[in-house]
C-alpha positions as CSV (number, residue, x, y, z in Angstrom):
1,X,-18.4,0.1,3.2
2,X,-20.9,0.3,0.4
3,X,-19.4,-1.3,-2.7
4,X,-22.5,-0.7,-4.8
5,X,-22.4,3.0,-3.9
6,X,-18.8,3.3,-5.1
7,X,-19.6,1.4,-8.3
8,X,-22.0,4.2,-9.2
9,X,-19.1,6.5,-9.9
10,X,-16.8,6.4,-12.9
11,X,-14.2,3.9,-11.8
12,X,-12.9,3.5,-15.4
13,X,-10.5,6.4,-14.7
14,X,-9.3,4.8,-11.4
15,X,-6.2,2.6,-11.5
16,X,-5.2,0.6,-8.4
17,X,-1.7,-0.6,-7.5
18,X,-1.1,-3.4,-5.0
19,X,1.9,-5.6,-4.2
20,X,4.8,-6.2,-1.9
21,X,7.3,-3.9,-0.1
22,X,10.1,-2.5,-2.1
23,X,8.4,-3.2,-5.4
24,X,8.0,0.5,-6.6
25,X,4.2,1.0,-5.9
26,X,4.6,4.6,-4.6
27,X,7.0,5.5,-7.4
28,X,4.7,4.2,-10.2
29,X,1.7,6.0,-8.8
30,X,3.5,9.3,-8.7
31,X,5.1,8.9,-12.1
32,X,1.9,7.9,-13.8
33,X,0.0,10.8,-12.2
34,X,2.7,13.2,-13.2
35,X,2.9,12.0,-16.8
36,X,-0.9,12.0,-17.4
37,X,-1.7,15.1,-15.3
38,X,-3.7,12.9,-13.1
39,X,-4.2,12.5,-9.3
40,X,-1.9,10.3,-7.1
41,X,-3.3,8.8,-4.0
42,X,0.0,7.7,-2.5
43,X,1.0,5.3,0.2
44,X,-1.0,5.7,3.3
45,X,-3.2,8.4,1.8
46,X,-5.9,7.3,4.3
47,X,-3.9,9.0,7.0
48,X,-5.7,12.3,6.1
49,X,-8.7,10.9,8.0
50,X,-6.8,9.6,11.0
51,X,-7.3,12.5,13.3
52,X,-11.1,12.2,13.2
53,X,-11.4,8.4,13.5
54,X,-13.1,6.7,16.5
55,X,-10.7,4.3,18.2
56,X,-13.6,2.0,19.0
57,X,-14.5,1.7,15.3
58,X,-11.0,1.7,14.0
59,X,-8.8,0.3,16.8
60,X,-6.0,-0.8,14.6
61,X,-5.6,2.4,12.7
62,X,-5.8,4.4,15.9
63,X,-3.2,2.2,17.6
64,X,-0.3,4.3,16.3
65,X,-2.2,7.6,16.6
66,X,-2.8,7.0,20.3
67,X,0.4,5.3,21.1
68,X,2.3,6.8,24.0
69,X,5.6,4.9,23.8
70,X,6.7,3.9,20.3
71,X,9.1,1.4,21.7
72,X,6.0,-0.8,22.4
73,X,5.3,-0.8,18.6
74,X,8.6,-2.6,17.8
75,X,8.6,-4.9,20.9
76,X,5.6,-6.9,19.6
77,X,6.1,-10.4,18.5
78,X,6.2,-11.1,14.7
79,X,2.8,-12.8,15.0
80,X,1.2,-9.8,16.8
81,X,2.7,-7.4,14.3
82,X,1.5,-9.2,11.2
83,X,-2.0,-9.8,12.7
84,X,-2.2,-6.0,13.4
85,X,-1.1,-5.2,9.8
86,X,-3.7,-7.4,8.3
87,X,-6.4,-6.0,10.5
88,X,-5.3,-2.5,9.8
89,X,-5.6,-3.1,6.1
90,X,-9.2,-4.1,6.5
91,X,-9.9,-0.8,8.3
92,X,-7.9,1.1,5.6
93,X,-10.1,-0.3,3.0
94,X,-13.2,1.3,4.6
95,X,-11.4,4.7,4.8
96,X,-10.2,4.4,1.2
97,X,-13.7,3.9,0.0
98,X,-14.8,7.0,1.9
99,X,-12.1,9.1,0.3
100,X,-12.8,7.8,-3.2
101,X,-16.6,8.5,-2.7
102,X,-15.7,12.1,-1.7
103,X,-13.1,12.6,-4.5
104,X,-14.8,11.1,-7.5
105,X,-17.8,13.6,-7.7
106,X,-15.7,16.7,-7.3
107,X,-15.7,19.0,-10.2
108,X,-11.9,19.5,-10.2
109,X,-11.3,15.8,-10.5
110,X,-13.6,15.2,-13.5
111,X,-11.7,13.9,-16.6
112,X,-8.6,13.2,-14.6
113,X,-7.0,9.7,-14.2
114,X,-6.6,8.6,-10.6
115,X,-3.8,6.3,-9.6
116,X,-4.1,4.6,-6.2
117,X,-1.5,2.9,-4.0
118,X,-4.1,0.9,-2.3
119,X,-4.8,-1.4,0.7
120,X,-8.1,-2.6,-0.9
121,X,-7.9,-6.4,-0.9
122,X,-7.9,-8.6,-4.0
123,X,-11.4,-9.9,-3.5
124,X,-12.9,-6.4,-3.2
125,X,-11.0,-5.2,-6.2
126,X,-12.5,-7.9,-8.3
127,X,-15.9,-6.7,-7.2
128,X,-15.4,-3.0,-8.1
129,X,-13.2,-3.1,-11.2
130,X,-11.6,-5.3,-13.8
131,X,-8.1,-6.7,-14.6
132,X,-7.3,-3.6,-16.8
133,X,-7.5,-1.3,-13.8
134,X,-5.3,-3.2,-11.2
135,X,-1.6,-3.7,-11.3
136,X,0.4,-6.0,-8.9
137,X,4.0,-5.0,-8.3
138,X,6.3,-7.5,-6.6
139,X,9.9,-7.6,-5.4
140,X,12.1,-10.5,-4.5
141,X,11.1,-11.4,-0.9
142,X,14.7,-11.4,0.2
143,X,15.2,-7.8,-1.0
144,X,12.0,-6.7,0.8
145,X,13.3,-8.2,4.0
146,X,17.1,-7.4,3.9
147,X,16.8,-3.9,2.4
148,X,13.7,-2.7,4.2
149,X,15.6,0.0,6.2
150,X,17.8,1.1,3.2
151,X,15.1,3.4,2.1
152,X,15.3,7.0,3.2
153,X,11.6,7.7,3.9
154,X,11.1,9.1,7.5
155,X,8.8,6.4,8.7
156,X,11.3,3.5,8.2
157,X,14.2,5.5,9.5
158,X,12.2,6.4,12.6
159,X,11.6,2.7,13.3
160,X,15.2,1.9,12.7
161,X,16.2,4.6,15.2
162,X,13.9,3.1,17.8
163,X,15.5,-0.3,17.4
164,X,19.0,1.2,17.9
165,X,17.7,2.7,21.1
166,X,16.6,-0.6,22.5
167,X,18.8,-2.3,25.3
168,X,19.6,-5.0,22.7
169,X,19.5,-3.3,19.3
170,X,20.4,-6.5,17.4
171,X,17.6,-8.5,19.1
172,X,15.2,-5.7,18.2
173,X,16.3,-5.8,14.5
174,X,16.1,-9.6,14.4
175,X,12.6,-9.5,15.8
176,X,11.5,-7.0,13.1
177,X,13.1,-9.0,10.4
178,X,11.3,-12.1,11.6
179,X,8.1,-10.1,11.2
180,X,9.1,-9.1,7.7
181,X,9.8,-12.8,6.9
182,X,6.4,-13.8,8.2
183,X,4.7,-11.0,6.3
184,X,6.5,-11.9,3.0
185,X,5.6,-15.6,3.2
186,X,5.2,-17.9,0.2
187,X,1.5,-17.9,0.8
188,X,1.3,-14.1,0.5
189,X,3.4,-14.1,-2.7
190,X,1.3,-16.9,-4.2
191,X,-1.9,-15.0,-3.5
192,X,-0.6,-11.9,-5.3
193,X,0.8,-13.9,-8.3
194,X,-2.5,-15.8,-8.6
195,X,-4.7,-12.8,-8.1
196,X,-5.9,-12.6,-11.7
197,X,-4.2,-9.3,-12.2
198,X,-1.1,-8.4,-14.2
199,X,2.2,-8.5,-12.4
200,X,5.3,-6.3,-12.8
201,X,8.4,-7.7,-11.0
202,X,11.1,-5.3,-9.7
203,X,14.1,-5.2,-11.9
204,X,17.1,-3.0,-10.9
205,X,18.2,-2.8,-14.5
206,X,14.9,-1.3,-15.7
207,X,14.4,2.5,-15.8
208,X,11.4,4.2,-14.2
209,X,10.3,5.3,-17.7
210,X,10.3,1.7,-18.8
211,X,8.3,0.6,-15.9
212,X,5.8,3.4,-16.6
213,X,5.5,2.1,-20.2
214,X,4.8,-1.4,-18.9
215,X,2.1,-0.1,-16.6
216,X,0.5,2.0,-19.3
217,X,0.3,-1.1,-21.5
218,X,-1.3,-3.2,-18.8
219,X,-3.8,-0.4,-18.0
220,X,-4.5,0.2,-21.7
221,X,-3.7,3.9,-21.3
222,X,-3.2,5.6,-24.6
223,X,-0.1,7.8,-24.6
C-alpha cells in the first residue's frame, strides 16, 4: 500500500464515509453521487477484486470466497468473528487503494466527484486527506444490534436464514448478537466520535434529502 503514490492523484474530489452499522453510509454515498452526477463506490466495492486475490496474501478476505460450509461462518465465537472483521478491514484497505489508483487517472472519471463507503482506517485517512473530505456516520449501538437483520439486503438475510437452519436457532442468533455487541463497543464508538472528523448521527425523523444537505455542508460541496 503506497500512500504517497495515492496522494499524487487529485484526492480533493474524493469524499470518504466511515461509521457504524445502520447509520446510512451506503444511502448517503448513493444519494450524493446521484445528485452530483458523481461516482459511488458503495459498500464492499472491493469485492470486484475478490476472484483474483491470493489467499496467502489476503487470507481474511478470501475466507468467505473459499468457504465450503457457510454454517462455519456463523458458528465462530464473537471474539473470533470480531478479530476476523478487523483483520479483513486491513486487507480491504489495501484493495481499496488499488481500486482508487486505477480509477482516478481514467479519462471518464475526470472532473467527477467520487463518494466512497470505505474501510480505510481513521489513521490512514488523516494521512491522505483532510477533515473536509471525511464524514463519520453513527447510529445508536442498540439499534445497530437489535435491528441488524431488519434490513432487506441479501447478505444479511442469507446469514439470518443460516441461523434459522441451525439445530438451535436461538443460540445461533444469540451468538451473533453477542458478536454485534462486541463489535459496537464503547471503545469503538469513542474512537469514531473522537476521530477528528465531522459526525452525523442517525435520526429517524430526518429525511434523506436533509441528511444529504448536512453532508454537503460538511464536505463544503457547493450546490
